[in-house]
Structure formats: C-alpha cells, structure tokens
N, C-alpha and C positions, 0 to 999 in steps of 0.2 A: 288528418293533418298532413300537409305536404311539406316536404323539406327541400331546401335549395340544394342543387348539386354542389358538392364540395369542389374546392380548387384542385384537389387531387384528380378528380374525374375529368376536369377540363385541361389537365396538364398534357401537353403533346411533347413527348420526350424527343422524338426525331426532329421536330421543328426547332426545339430548343438547342439541340446539338448542332443543327445546321447553322443557326444564327450565331452560336458560340464560335464555330470554326470560321465563319465569315468575318466575325469580329477580330479573331486572332489573325486572319489573313490580311485584313485591312491594316491592323496595327503593325504587322510585319512589314508590309510595303511602306508604310509611313516611316518606320524606324530605319529601314534600308535607305530610303531616299534621304533622310536626315543625315545618316552616317556618310553616305556618298557625297553629299554637298559639303559637309564639314571636313571630310578628308581632303578634297581639292582646295578648299579655302585655307585649311591649315598648311597644306603644302605650299601654296602661294605665299602666305604670310611668313612662314619659316624661311623659305628661299629669299624672299625680299629682305627679311631682317638680317640674314647671314651676309648676303652680298652687299646690302646697303651699309651695314655696320662696318664692314671692312673698308669701304670707301670713306666713311666718317672718321675712322681711326687713322688711315694711311695718308689722307689728303687734307690740305687746309681748306675745308669746305666753307667755313664762315669768314675767312680772312683773305681769300684770293678770288680773282675773277675767273670766268671760264677760259681755259687755255687753248692755244693752238694744238694741233695733233701732236702726240708724243711729247708733250711738255707738261710739267707739274702745274696744277691750278686748282681752283675751287669753284664755288657756286654763289659767291657773295652778290654779284650783280643780278643773278637770276632770282635769288631769294628776295632781295630788296624790290626788284621789279614786280615779282608776283604779289608781294604784299601791297605795293602801291596800286596795282591793277585791281586786286580783290577788294581792298577797302574802298577804292574809288567807286567801283561798281556797286558795292553795298550801300554807300552813302547816297548814291544817285537813285538806286532802285528801291531800297527799303522804305523811305518816306512815301514814295508814290504808291507802293504796294499797301502800306498801312492805311493811307487815306482812302484808297480805293476799296479796301476790305471793309473799312468803317462805313463808307457810303453804302455798300451793298447790303451790309447787315442791319444798319440802323436807319437809313434814309430812303433806300430805293423802294421797298415795300411793294414789289410786283410791278414797278413801272417799266415801260418799254426800254428806257435807257439802262436800267439795272439789268434787264434780261439780255440786252445786246452786250453790255459790258461783261457780264458773266460768261456769255457764249464765247466772246473774243478771248477772254482770259483762259478759258479751257483750251482753245485752239493754241494759244501761245504757250500754255503749259506743256502741251504734247508735241510742240514743234521741235524737230531736231536742232541741236545747237549749231550745226554747220549751216543750216538755213539762216539762222540769225546772224552768223558771221558773214555770210554772203550779202545779206541785206545791209548791214553796216558798211561792208566793203563798197557796195554800190552807192551808198549814201555819203560816206565820209572819206573813203580812201581812193576810189577810182578817180583819176585825173588830178589827184593831190599827192599824198604820201601816207605811208603807214605811220600810226601814232599810238601812244598809250591811251589817249582820250577815246579813240575809236574802240580800242579793246575794252576800256572801262564801260563804255556805253553798251557794247555787246553783252558783257557780263551783267549789266544792269537789267537788260531785257530778259535775262534768265532769272534774275532775282525777283522781278516784279510779280510774275504769275504765282510763284511759290508763296510769297508773302501775302498776296491777295487771298489765295485759297485758305491758308492757315489762319489769317486774321478773321475772315468771315466765319469760318468754322468755330473758332474759339469764342467769338462774340455771340454766336448763336447758342452756345452752351451756357451763357449767363442766364440765370432764371429771370423770367419776366417779372417776378415778384419784386426784384430789386428796382426795376424800372418803374413799376407801379408805385412803389414806396417813395421814390424820388419825385414822381409827378404829384403824388398826394401832398408832398411838402411844398409844392409850388416851384419846383426846380425847372428852369428852362431846359429844352431838349439838348442844346449844345453843352450845357454844364452837366446834365445827366450822363451824356456820353463820355465826356472827359473825366468826370469825377467818380462815376459809378461803374459803368460797364468796362471801360478800358482798365481801370484799376483792378476790377474783379478778374479780368482775363490777362493780367500783366504777365504771368508766368508762361501762358500759352503763346502770347505774342512774341515774347523773347525767344522762346523755343523755335518758333517759325523763322525768325530772322537768323538765328544761328544755323538752322538747317539749310537755309538758302545760302548762307555764307560758305558752309561746307560744300554745297553743290558746286559753287563756282571756283573753288580753289584748285580743282584739278581739270578744269575745262581746257581742252587743247584746240579743237576745231575753230571756235570763234576767233581765237588769238592768231591762228595761221593767216587769216584774211584781214586782220586789223592791226594788232600790235607787232606782229611778226616776231623778231628777235633782235638781240644786240649782243655782240661778243664783249663789249666794253661796259664799264660801269656808267650808268646814266640815270638821272632822275628827271629828265626833261620829258614830260608827258606829251609834248607836241612832236616827238620823234619816236622811231621804233625803240622799243624797250625790252630788255631781257626778261624772261619769265621761265619758271621751272617746267611747265608742260611742254613748251616748244623745245627747251633744252633737252629734255628726255627724248622727245621724238627725233631730234637731230642727232644726238649722241648715240642712241641705241641703234640707229641705222648705219652708223659709221663702222669702218673696219679697225678702229684704234682702241686698244685695250684701256688706256687711261680714260677715254671718253665713255667706254662702257661702265667703268667703275663709277664715274661721276653720274651717269644715268641711273644706276642702282641707288646711289646715295640720294639723288633728287627724288626718286620714286618713294624711298623710305620717308623722306621729309614730308611729302604730300600726304602719304598714307597716315603718318603719325598725326599731322594737323587735322585731317578729316576725322580720325578716331577721337582725338581730344575734343573737337567741336561737337561730335555726336554724343559723347559721354556727358559733356557739359549741358547740352540741350536736354538730354534725358534726365539729368539731375535736377535741372530747373523745373522741368515739367512735373516730375514726381513731387518735388517740394511744393509746387503750387497746388497739386491735388490734395496733399496732406493738409494744407492750410484750409 
C-alpha cells in the first residue's frame, strides 16, 4: 500500500521564508509611499487652511470686490463670476454628455459612428485644458473680445467627455435582464431607456455630473484665454468676468501682502467646494449601490 507524501515533506522552509520577507518588503514600500504622500498632502491642506482661514477672518471676503493693491477688499465679484461660469459650463456640457453616453451605451451597438464618437471622446478626455482654452480663443475671442460665454463654453468642453465616460460606464453596469424584462412587456426602446436603464443608473449618472462639476471649478488655463478677469462686479456674460482661479493666479504672483491673503482665501474656497462636491458624489454613489 502506497502512501502519499505528506505536506510536511513538501514544505520548503527556505522558499517560505524568502517569500515571507519579500511580502514584508513589498508591504513596507507600500506603507512608506502612502505615508510619504499623506505627509505632503496633509502639509498642503494644513497650510492652505491656516493661511486661507486668516484671510476669511480678517477680510470682507463675501461682501467686497477685489481691491486695488494695498487696499481692503474681498472676493465677491470673483465668487459670483466663478459660480456663473461653472454652472453655465455644466448646464451646457452635462446634457450633451448625458445624451452622448446614452447613445453609446444603448443605441450604437458597435456601429462606426459609435466607435468614432468613443475615440474622439477619449481624445477630448485626455486633452490638456489649455488646448481647449486656445481652441475657444481662436473660435470666439480672437478678433472679438473676452467674454464669460467663451469661458463657459471652454468649461463645457471639459465637462462633456467626463460625463460621456461616466454615463456610458454606469449604463453598461445595468443588468441586461432589466432590459429583457421591459422588452418582454412590449416596452418601446425609447421608453425602456428613459424609464428603466436611466432610473436604474440614476445615482451613478448624478455622481458623474457632480465629479465633472468639481473638475471645472478650479480650472484656470481655459479661463485665461476666454473669460480673462474683471476687477469689478459684473454679471454680463458677454464681457470679461471675474473668477477665482484667475484671481488666485494674478494675486499670488503680485508683491502685495493683501493680495496674497486674498489668494489664500480664494484657494481655500475652491478646495472646500471641490471637497464638498467629491464627498457628495461619493455619498450619492454609495447610496445608489446600497439600494
């Protein structure tokens, strides 16, 4: 009667110890990299909070406009201008991105138009924002004038590929059994898409739109070539309009202390808004997964 060799006989202690030490070494490198990254991130956030909070306390940030050098002032015009630009860009870009993502997921089905659209969207998604700003500059600003609408269109071109990608991915995650059940009940395709798949992926679609909105709130390069800036309070989107990113760029490069303080406060406002939007997107996404 033959007996199988026991696991003890096949045990290679030296190989086990080698793999054990390699595992510890890999974990050590991973932990070191994590601590290194968190250290610099924490340093940046703490410095930003301290410097920005001083400006928020010392200066009338929300009640006064950007001032001349060495004069008291705030960021009211830049805050209002940034909100107008960001929401305008979102309202222009989000519907186009949603409809394109729905087409790619539900209607293209390997067609040539769908493949070309997906390819162009990937290119636009990876394009530097300054290139988008230069394109809108040549299209709407050159030979005319800087305007808020040009800035909004530049931001919309940044929103569109992000929303397209997230919309397509979220709709592709919807089980085909839901579509088949709707077809079995005689539901037309357009109604199945609007009443079944979009509702099933509602949390993911909302998350994608919020992430795209967070992406454009701090964009500076496109606005340098489109909306430019405005020292005075203005809500005319046909003219140059104040915005926080360009205000930070201009004030941080200046030699004036009060402008530096305002730049820190503006940076804190943008960081806080992006943080809130990301937390809200994560909350909505997790809530949708639980359901």
